TIGU-448810 format. One record per residue (C-alpha): residue number from 0; residue in one letter; x negated, z, y. Coordinates in steps of 0.02 Angstrom, whole numbers. Layout:
# residues N
SITE   resi   resn     east       up    north
SITE    NUM      a        X        Z        Y
...
//
This chain:
# residues 479
SITE   resi   resn     east       up    north
SITE      0      x    -1101     -201      -63
SITE      1      x    -1060     -191      127
SITE      2      x     -911      -99      203
SITE      3      x     -798     -101      372
SITE      4      x     -735       40      420
SITE      5      x     -667       80      584
SITE      6      x     -643      237      585
SITE      7      x     -766      359      654
SITE      8      x     -755      486      514
SITE      9      x     -866      332      393
SITE     10      x    -1021      388      444
SITE     11      x    -1006      564      379
SITE     12      x     -916      521      207
SITE     13      x     -957      303      163
SITE     14      x    -1140      312      205
SITE     15      x    -1215      378       40
SITE     16      x    -1058      243      -72
SITE     17      x    -1129       61        2
SITE     18      x    -1258      -51       30
SITE     19      x    -1251      -56      229
SITE     20      x    -1116       21      337
SITE     21      x    -1024      -73      447
SITE     22      x     -946       80      593
SITE     23      x     -848      -59      687
SITE     24      x     -671     -159      746
SITE     25      x     -566     -223      593
SITE     26      x     -548     -384      712
SITE     27      x     -529     -557      645
SITE     28      x     -684     -600      741
SITE     29      x     -773     -458      737
SITE     30      x     -728     -465      522
SITE     31      x     -811     -638      561
SITE     32      x     -970     -602      662
SITE     33      x    -1026     -485      498
SITE     34      x     -970     -614      349
SITE     35      x    -1097     -751      456
SITE     36      x    -1223     -619      484
SITE     37      x    -1211     -543      298
SITE     38      x    -1152     -688      188
SITE     39      x    -1068     -600       50
SITE     40      x     -992     -685     -130
SITE     41      x     -825     -616      -75
SITE     42      x     -714     -517       44
SITE     43      x     -590     -364      -34
SITE     44      x     -454     -334       82
SITE     45      x     -328     -214      -22
SITE     46      x     -428      -41       -4
SITE     47      x     -411      -18      173
SITE     48      x     -221       -9      232
SITE     49      x     -104     -123      306
SITE     50      x     -253     -194      453
SITE     51      x     -370     -307      342
SITE     52      x     -206     -359      258
SITE     53      x     -157     -434      379
SITE     54      x     -331     -540      389
SITE     55      x     -307     -640      198
SITE     56      x     -248     -767      292
SITE     57      x     -351     -807      440
SITE     58      x     -501     -761      325
SITE     59      x     -446     -897      196
SITE     60      x     -405    -1015      328
SITE     61      x     -570    -1014      388
SITE     62      x     -630    -1031      209
SITE     63      x     -701     -837      175
SITE     64      x     -679     -806      -29
SITE     65      x     -556     -652      -34
SITE     66      x     -571     -589     -208
SITE     67      x     -420     -504     -317
SITE     68      x     -240     -579     -285
SITE     69      x     -264     -735     -174
SITE     70      x     -208     -734       25
SITE     71      x      -66     -838      -25
SITE     72      x       26     -718     -140
SITE     73      x      -17     -576       11
SITE     74      x       74     -668      146
SITE     75      x      201     -714        6
SITE     76      x      239     -514      -28
SITE     77      x      183     -481      167
SITE     78      x      311     -610      242
SITE     79      x      499     -527      229
SITE     80      x      570     -674      202
SITE     81      x      474     -766       72
SITE     82      x      482     -599      -19
SITE     83      x      666     -589       -1
SITE     84      x      680     -779      -68
SITE     85      x      586     -737     -217
SITE     86      x      664     -588     -253
SITE     87      x      833     -668     -239
SITE     88      x      780     -806     -351
SITE     89      x      725     -702     -518
SITE     90      x      902     -634     -474
SITE     91      x      809     -442     -433
SITE     92      x      908     -340     -279
SITE     93      x      879     -294     -111
SITE     94      x      949     -212       39
SITE     95      x     1049     -332      110
SITE     96      x      986     -366      271
SITE     97      x      986     -486      412
SITE     98      x      853     -538      561
SITE     99      x      990     -579      714
SITE    100      x      950     -624      899
SITE    101      x     1095     -528      997
SITE    102      x     1203     -410      987
SITE    103      x     1370     -492      927
SITE    104      x     1268     -534      779
SITE    105      x     1224     -350      743
SITE    106      x     1388     -303      764
SITE    107      x     1437     -444      640
SITE    108      x     1313     -390      513
SITE    109      x     1389     -237      527
SITE    110      x     1583     -270      477
SITE    111      x     1475     -350      320
SITE    112      x     1389     -192      268
SITE    113      x     1458      -50      381
SITE    114      x     1360      124      442
SITE    115      x     1224      166      401
SITE    116      x     1108       64      475
SITE    117      x      931       39      476
SITE    118      x      854      -57      629
SITE    119      x      674     -117      640
SITE    120      x      638     -189      839
SITE    121      x      486     -322      843
SITE    122      x      464     -264     1015
SITE    123      x      491     -104     1067
SITE    124      x      496      -45     1252
SITE    125      x      489      152     1203
SITE    126      x      539      284     1079
SITE    127      x      509      242      906
SITE    128      x      477       74      814
SITE    129      x      633      110      668
SITE    130      x      799      195      676
SITE    131      x      945      254      580
SITE    132      x     1115      217      647
SITE    133      x     1254      303      605
SITE    134      x     1374      231      716
SITE    135      x     1405      121      839
SITE    136      x     1361      221      988
SITE    137      x     1190      268      914
SITE    138      x     1178      101      889
SITE    139      x     1200       35     1054
SITE    140      x     1096      171     1149
SITE    141      x      968      103     1028
SITE    142      x      981      -55     1059
SITE    143      x      979      -14     1240
SITE    144      x      836      116     1273
SITE    145      x      704       84     1136
SITE    146      x      724      -95     1117
SITE    147      x      741     -300     1190
SITE    148      x      853     -414     1082
SITE    149      x      845     -605     1120
SITE    150      x      779     -764     1032
SITE    151      x      616     -732     1083
SITE    152      x      628     -531     1004
SITE    153      x      746     -541      847
SITE    154      x      791     -376      793
SITE    155      x      792     -337      590
SITE    156      x      936     -244      539
SITE    157      x      948     -162      371
SITE    158      x     1087      -98      225
SITE    159      x     1038       89      254
SITE    160      x     1101      151       60
SITE    161      x     1130      360       90
SITE    162      x     1085      480      -60
SITE    163      x      995      365     -141
SITE    164      x      822      397     -228
SITE    165      x      672      316     -186
SITE    166      x      525      310     -302
SITE    167      x      372      231     -308
SITE    168      x      261       96     -430
SITE    169      x       88      104     -383
SITE    170      x      -22      -13     -499
SITE    171      x     -154     -132     -553
SITE    172      x     -127     -303     -636
SITE    173      x     -244     -453     -669
SITE    174      x     -207     -590     -669
SITE    175      x       -3     -568     -654
SITE    176      x      -14     -450     -801
SITE    177      x       -4     -247     -777
SITE    178      x     -174     -155     -812
SITE    179      x      -98       27     -785
SITE    180      x       44       81     -684
SITE    181      x      132      270     -623
SITE    182      x      292      309     -559
SITE    183      x      324      428     -457
SITE    184      x      467      519     -361
SITE    185      x      521      589     -187
SITE    186      x      618      764     -186
SITE    187      x      679      702       -1
SITE    188      x      819      561      -29
SITE    189      x      772      398       36
SITE    190      x      721      374      265
SITE    191      x      619      490      254
SITE    192      x      426      372      279
SITE    193      x      352      371      118
SITE    194      x      188      470      202
SITE    195      x      284      610      247
SITE    196      x      395      628      100
SITE    197      x      357      775      -44
SITE    198      x      315      662     -210
SITE    199      x      325      740     -388
SITE    200      x      194      635     -517
SITE    201      x      270      611     -674
SITE    202      x      455      579     -598
SITE    203      x      564      742     -654
SITE    204      x      727      686     -641
SITE    205      x      776      500     -628
SITE    206      x      861      426     -802
SITE    207      x      772      356     -911
SITE    208      x      880      174     -908
SITE    209      x      805      157     -708
SITE    210      x      607      199     -783
SITE    211      x      633       38     -908
SITE    212      x      713      -44     -736
SITE    213      x      568      -13     -637
SITE    214      x      446      -70     -743
SITE    215      x      508     -220     -796
SITE    216      x      563     -281     -604
SITE    217      x      381     -242     -568
SITE    218      x      295     -343     -709
SITE    219      x      421     -493     -634
SITE    220      x      339     -479     -453
SITE    221      x      162     -441     -502
SITE    222      x      151     -614     -613
SITE    223      x      278     -715     -484
SITE    224      x      137     -681     -373
SITE    225      x       -8     -667     -496
SITE    226      x      -85     -529     -402
SITE    227      x     -264     -472     -467
SITE    228      x     -280     -306     -387
SITE    229      x     -218     -157     -324
SITE    230      x      -40     -154     -266
SITE    231      x      126      -38     -227
SITE    232      x      306      -44     -243
SITE    233      x      415       55     -150
SITE    234      x      610       53     -225
SITE    235      x      791      143     -191
SITE    236      x      885      214     -345
SITE    237      x     1085      295     -360
SITE    238      x     1150      286     -518
SITE    239      x     1028      161     -628
SITE    240      x     1060       38     -468
SITE    241      x      893      -20     -424
SITE    242      x      839     -116     -262
SITE    243      x      674     -172     -198
SITE    244      x      611      -96      -20
SITE    245      x      455     -183       -6
SITE    246      x      292     -242     -113
SITE    247      x      128     -212      -32
SITE    248      x      -13     -287     -127
SITE    249      x     -154     -157      -83
SITE    250      x     -191       17     -141
SITE    251      x      -85      133      -65
SITE    252      x     -105      345      -21
SITE    253      x      -30      388     -178
SITE    254      x     -153      290     -267
SITE    255      x     -287      456     -249
SITE    256      x     -120      562     -302
SITE    257      x      -81      482     -445
SITE    258      x     -261      428     -524
SITE    259      x     -313      635     -517
SITE    260      x     -153      671     -615
SITE    261      x     -149      546     -739
SITE    262      x     -355      545     -732
SITE    263      x     -360      365     -742
SITE    264      x     -463      319     -597
SITE    265      x     -340      181     -532
SITE    266      x     -482      103     -382
SITE    267      x     -602       89     -520
SITE    268      x     -498      -43     -626
SITE    269      x     -432     -139     -464
SITE    270      x     -614     -151     -434
SITE    271      x     -664     -213     -602
SITE    272      x     -517     -333     -592
SITE    273      x     -558     -409     -422
SITE    274      x     -717     -451     -482
SITE    275      x     -684     -537     -633
SITE    276      x     -744     -391     -740
SITE    277      x     -654     -363     -914
SITE    278      x     -538     -207     -925
SITE    279      x     -454     -137    -1058
SITE    280      x     -267      -50    -1045
SITE    281      x     -278      125    -1041
SITE    282      x     -195      226    -1187
SITE    283      x     -142      362    -1070
SITE    284      x       35      368     -985
SITE    285      x      135      506     -866
SITE    286      x      233      541    -1013
SITE    287      x       69      605    -1116
SITE    288      x       42      735     -965
SITE    289      x      106      923     -972
SITE    290      x       94      970     -794
SITE    291      x      166      914     -646
SITE    292      x       85      851     -486
SITE    293      x      158      872     -311
SITE    294      x       71      790     -159
SITE    295      x      143      879       22
SITE    296      x      123      817      201
SITE    297      x       -2      930      320
SITE    298      x       94      888      479
SITE    299      x        7      949      651
SITE    300      x      164      968      769
SITE    301      x       81     1137      837
SITE    302      x      -20     1026      948
SITE    303      x      110      934      997
SITE    304      x      197      989     1112
SITE    305      x      398      954     1139
SITE    306      x      379      809     1013
SITE    307      x      545      851      889
SITE    308      x      465      897      704
SITE    309      x      611      803      620
SITE    310      x      584      679      452
SITE    311      x      630      526      456
SITE    312      x      560      333      455
SITE    313      x      428      336      544
SITE    314      x      281      436      499
SITE    315      x      230      581      580
SITE    316      x      118      670      452
SITE    317      x      -83      713      490
SITE    318      x     -126      719      314
SITE    319      x      -72      788      127
SITE    320      x     -114      878       -1
SITE    321      x      -94      873     -184
SITE    322      x      -89     1009     -318
SITE    323      x      -32     1034     -508
SITE    324      x       62     1161     -587
SITE    325      x      117     1192     -773
SITE    326      x      295     1147     -710
SITE    327      x      402     1078     -536
SITE    328      x      421     1245     -473
SITE    329      x      221     1309     -480
SITE    330      x      167     1128     -415
SITE    331      x      275     1148     -269
SITE    332      x      277     1309     -218
SITE    333      x       61     1275     -237
SITE    334      x       62     1135     -108
SITE    335      x      168     1213       13
SITE    336      x      100     1365       26
SITE    337      x      -86     1269       56
SITE    338      x       -5     1150      175
SITE    339      x       40     1298      288
SITE    340      x      204     1375      230
SITE    341      x      228     1568      199
SITE    342      x      350     1639       69
SITE    343      x      503     1717      163
SITE    344      x      492     1913      163
SITE    345      x      670     1946      208
SITE    346      x      745     1845      349
SITE    347      x      800     1658      349
SITE    348      x      911     1548      473
SITE    349      x      987     1415      438
SITE    350      x     1068     1277      505
SITE    351      x     1141     1143      388
SITE    352      x     1206     1000      473
SITE    353      x     1329      880      394
SITE    354      x     1437      921      260
SITE    355      x     1328      844      109
SITE    356      x     1167      945      179
SITE    357      x     1283     1097      178
SITE    358      x     1345     1080      -47
SITE    359      x     1166     1026      -49
SITE    360      x     1092     1194       17
SITE    361      x     1233     1306      -55
SITE    362      x     1151     1362     -217
SITE    363      x      978     1402     -135
SITE    364      x     1084     1501      -23
SITE    365      x     1177     1608     -144
SITE    366      x     1008     1621     -256
SITE    367      x      923     1697      -86
SITE    368      x     1083     1826      -54
SITE    369      x     1067     1864     -251
SITE    370      x      873     1903     -217
SITE    371      x      922     2002      -74
SITE    372      x      880     1897       83
SITE    373      x      974     1913      245
SITE    374      x     1047     1758      309
SITE    375      x     1087     1701      472
SITE    376      x     1175     1538      520
SITE    377      x     1241     1432      681
SITE    378      x     1452     1404      670
SITE    379      x     1479     1283      562
SITE    380      x     1349     1331      410
SITE    381      x     1406     1520      435
SITE    382      x     1577     1454      418
SITE    383      x     1563     1380      273
SITE    384      x     1438     1483      184
SITE    385      x     1586     1624      219
SITE    386      x     1730     1514      121
SITE    387      x     1594     1503      -28
SITE    388      x     1569     1678      -48
SITE    389      x     1378     1707       46
SITE    390      x     1358     1819      185
SITE    391      x     1265     1771      335
SITE    392      x     1240     1843      497
SITE    393      x     1318     1723      653
SITE    394      x     1193     1643      770
SITE    395      x     1262     1539      909
SITE    396      x     1158     1384      972
SITE    397      x     1050     1379     1122
SITE    398      x     1180     1317     1251
SITE    399      x     1315     1456     1217
SITE    400      x     1331     1566     1370
SITE    401      x     1428     1671     1296
SITE    402      x     1365     1739     1170
SITE    403      x     1221     1891     1141
SITE    404      x     1147     1840      997
SITE    405      x     1084     1684     1024
SITE    406      x      943     1598      885
SITE    407      x      806     1521     1008
SITE    408      x      803     1734     1070
SITE    409      x      787     1776      875
SITE    410      x      650     1634      875
SITE    411      x      546     1706     1009
SITE    412      x      570     1901      940
SITE    413      x      508     1828      782
SITE    414      x      659     1882      680
SITE    415      x      650     1765      535
SITE    416      x      511     1708      431
SITE    417      x      576     1539      388
SITE    418      x      705     1434      489
SITE    419      x      800     1306      407
SITE    420      x      846     1164      507
SITE    421      x      964      980      460
SITE    422      x      979      859      600
SITE    423      x     1147      789      608
SITE    424      x     1146      680      747
SITE    425      x     1304      672      789
SITE    426      x     1332      708     1007
SITE    427      x     1198      733     1117
SITE    428      x     1262      941     1116
SITE    429      x     1206      945      916
SITE    430      x     1043      868      956
SITE    431      x      988      954     1106
SITE    432      x     1011     1116      989
SITE    433      x      934     1037      843
SITE    434      x      775      979      941
SITE    435      x      777     1180     1041
SITE    436      x      798     1263      859
SITE    437      x      666     1174      779
SITE    438      x      520     1151      935
SITE    439      x      539     1351      934
SITE    440      x      505     1365      751
SITE    441      x      362     1267      776
SITE    442      x      310     1318      952
SITE    443      x      332     1525      906
SITE    444      x      258     1463      722
SITE    445      x      383     1516      585
SITE    446      x      385     1407      447
SITE    447      x      507     1265      476
SITE    448      x      607     1139      363
SITE    449      x      708      981      393
SITE    450      x      774      941      232
SITE    451      x      894      977      155
SITE    452      x      853      932      -33
SITE    453      x      643      995      -14
SITE    454      x      718     1169       63
SITE    455      x      843     1191      -80
SITE    456      x      683     1163     -185
SITE    457      x      572     1250     -114
SITE    458      x      689     1384      -82
SITE    459      x      725     1375     -289
SITE    460      x      535     1385     -333
SITE    461      x      487     1546     -210
SITE    462      x      642     1623     -288
SITE    463      x      610     1594     -473
SITE    464      x      401     1629     -469
SITE    465      x      300     1725     -344
SITE    466      x      127     1701     -284
SITE    467      x       63     1812     -401
SITE    468      x      118     1689     -526
SITE    469      x       18     1534     -492
SITE    470      x     -153     1515     -595
SITE    471      x     -289     1444     -517
SITE    472      x     -365     1315     -642
SITE    473      x     -495     1201     -653
SITE    474      x     -423     1003     -642
SITE    475      x     -519     1001     -813
SITE    476      x     -424     1131     -868
SITE    477      x     -263     1001     -862
SITE    478      x     -263      899    -1001
//
């Protein structure tokens, strides 16, 4: 076998995995040079992420034999218009979206679906490539500062469904029939990039009907695209209402994780399928597992000066950790400690953003009070906690000039063991103050969480079990 990899690390990790290793850029020209030199029987494009997948049609048009799923099927899944039309033909739901070329068209779409919206510019001048806009001011500011909207540069505007669970399906199919699959669930609600999300497998809190419907939709898509190889589908689920976000006909970043937890090598099966070697469907399923796996992201914000350490639709993580536990709390705490979080000793600062985030964190804050932790909170959060019987000490926002006890001064003094700051994204003042709190926590090496559901899950985990309760067990001991 011949491997082409543009990651420098390939020289130390992949040199003994193949007969010949090319460390070179993954462009059409360089790949064709290597193909002409090596004259391979076929080429696999579905195990190297998005870049080789994007080359499928060009290589196919040049007469290269693409192994596994056809280049045309890959294009049908990658092309938003073709994929959307296919879903409509099968009656599969998806978030409403349009590709628009003028601001007045975007505003008309807003009247149809309302806020919030996910905006994806095709041409970015500055800032992020995608953005969630909660009101018209945010939308106009983003379209003015970050992107150019014109016939040459259309903008894809999608309905953004709040408080929806994001669920991932990793699978291998052969000639359109499922061979093996794994359904995993994000701890955070949709809106956090799948590479930055904390993922639990098997899923812990989704309806049986949701699982049944997701498997049914997956089978329909696999058959329609005649998939032979690995693929990943991302879903939104809310009250058993299922929508498809996207389908990638390639191995996803969660393939190694679900393979390790389920103890079935998805990529080995996918490789055999692509080489047309007969495979048997594994009998084991996620329902047979008596343990839980958590995949947690690793961030490098300490090395990225002035970057806002907040989770969103653009990926920011630089690594990940997989952990196994006998139950969810055990696995989550193991994973969080592995990526650098610490169980707080005494003082916790909470700035919980909007009303929904305040409600999401209320039970966790009550639990912290019962366990003897001292809570500090900014204005709105302190008032909400007091109204609900939870004691906390008021701390002022960084730009408050009249109050002595300011949150950033206490951060600089390292008075907090954990900072929870949930972005609200309403006014410029809230954005600036929130950023200063988040950045301060990172700069002074204080553990920071910016998602209410993850914060709540982490708090409940370390309040229910201690670090000493975590068992160190060999992977082979989990059956």
